[in-house]
C-alpha positions in Angstrom: -0.3 0.0 0.0 1.3 3.3 -0.8 2.4 6.0 1.8 1.6 9.0 -0.1 -0.3 11.9 1.9 -3.8 12.8 0.3 -4.2 16.6 0.5 -5.6 17.8 3.5 -8.9 20.0 3.5 -9.8 22.8 6.2 -12.3 19.9 7.3 -9.3 17.9 8.6 -7.5 20.4 10.0 -10.5 20.9 12.4 -11.3 17.0 12.9 -7.7 16.6 13.7 -7.5 19.0 16.2 -4.6 21.0 17.7 -1.9 20.8 20.5 1.1 21.9 21.8 3.6 21.3 19.9 6.4 18.5 21.1 10.0 17.5 20.3 11.4 14.9 21.4 9.2 15.2 24.1 9.6 18.4 25.3 7.8 21.4 24.6 8.6 24.1 21.8 8.6 27.4 22.4 7.9 30.5 19.8 10.8 32.2 18.6 11.2 35.8 19.0 9.1 38.5 21.3 6.7 35.6 22.6 9.5 33.2 23.2 7.6 32.4 26.8 4.5 31.1 24.8 4.5 27.3 23.5 4.2 26.7 19.6 0.9 25.0 18.5 0.4 22.2 15.8 -2.9 21.5 14.2 -4.5 19.3 11.4 -2.4 16.0 9.8 0.7 17.3 11.9 -1.4 17.1 15.1 -2.7 13.5 14.5 1.0 12.5 13.5 2.2 13.8 17.1 -1.1 12.1 18.7 -0.3 8.8 16.7 3.5 8.9 17.9 2.8 9.5 21.5 0.3 6.9 21.5 3.0 4.5 20.6 5.7 5.8 22.8 3.5 5.8 25.8 3.9 2.6 27.8 0.6 1.2 28.2 -1.3 1.4 31.7 1.2 4.3 32.5 -1.3 7.1 31.6 -3.0 8.0 35.3 -6.2 9.3 33.2 -6.5 6.3 30.8 -5.5 3.1 31.9 -5.8 1.6 28.3 -3.4 4.1 26.3 -0.4 3.2 25.4 1.2 0.7 23.5 2.1 -2.8 25.3 5.3 -4.0 23.6 6.6 -5.6 26.5 3.7 -8.0 26.8 5.4 -9.7 23.5 8.7 -10.9 25.4 7.3 -12.5 28.3 6.6 -15.5 26.4 9.8 -16.8 24.8 8.6 -16.6 21.1 11.0 -16.2 18.1 11.7 -13.0 16.6 9.2 -13.5 13.9 6.4 -14.2 16.4 7.6 -11.3 18.7 6.8 -8.9 15.7 3.7 -10.3 14.7 2.7 -9.6 18.4 4.0 -6.0 18.2 2.5 -5.4 15.1 -1.0 -6.6 16.4 -0.4 -4.3 19.4 0.6 -1.4 17.4 -2.9 -2.0 15.4 -4.6 -2.1 18.6 -3.2 1.2 19.9 -3.7 3.2 16.8 -7.4 2.1 16.0 -8.5 3.4 19.3 -7.6 6.8 18.5 -11.2 8.3 17.1 -9.7 9.6 14.1 -8.0 6.5 12.3 -10.4 4.2 10.3 -7.9 1.9 9.3 -3.9 0.7 10.1 -3.3 -0.1 6.5 0.7 -1.2 7.1 3.2 -1.8 9.7 6.6 -2.2 9.0 9.7 -2.7 11.1 13.3 -1.7 10.3 14.5 -5.7 9.1 11.2 -5.7 6.7 12.3 -5.4 3.1 9.6 -2.9 2.3 10.8 -0.6 5.4 13.3 1.3 3.4 11.3 2.0 0.3 8.4 3.2 2.4 10.5 5.2 4.7 12.0 7.4 1.6 8.1 7.5 -0.2 7.1 9.3 3.2 10.0 11.5 3.4 11.7 10.3 6.6 15.4 10.3 6.8 16.9 6.3 7.0 17.2 5.9 10.6 20.8 4.3 12.2 20.1 0.5 13.0 20.7 -0.1 17.2 20.4 -3.3 18.7 17.5 -2.6 21.4 15.8 0.0 19.1 13.2 -1.0 16.8 12.0 1.3 13.9 8.5 1.2 13.3 6.8 2.8 10.2 3.1 2.5 10.4 1.0 3.9 7.5 -2.7 4.9 8.4 -6.2 5.8 6.9 -8.0 8.2 8.9 -11.8 8.8 8.9 -11.1 11.5 6.4 -9.5 9.0 3.8 -6.0 10.8 4.5 -3.6 8.3 4.5 -0.5 9.0 6.3 2.5 7.5 7.7 4.0 7.6 11.1 8.0 6.7 12.1 8.8 5.7 15.7 11.6 4.2 17.6 10.4 1.3 20.0 12.9 0.4 22.9 12.5 -3.4 23.5 
């Protein structure tokens, strides 16, 4: 499946909402005279930020929503093969992302050792990551309720 992004409309900006812009988990402040004001992110960029946060939050650690986050650790508690661990994590990524009401479908989940990963990463405009032993790069392509297809790249430490 292609990871091209359909052109968002003003309606998608409203649907996808807005929030404070985060960079590597830190709040980004506006530059210039208003440097104490946080920057905002809206529309598709907000959705991508929200999906990334959903995948980077360990399951059950949100004090307001115990069902929020990715439960990657469970895949390692049963002594499975690498292939089976990837499949369990893939299912968990799908469960995590479809719980967002703005997502209608998770079209594809690729790991950094999958053959299609680099091609899809380049198509999504993301730089090629450096491979690290305990860090898996996961590229997820989602279809939104507004029929916008977009990709999210996350680094999941196992």
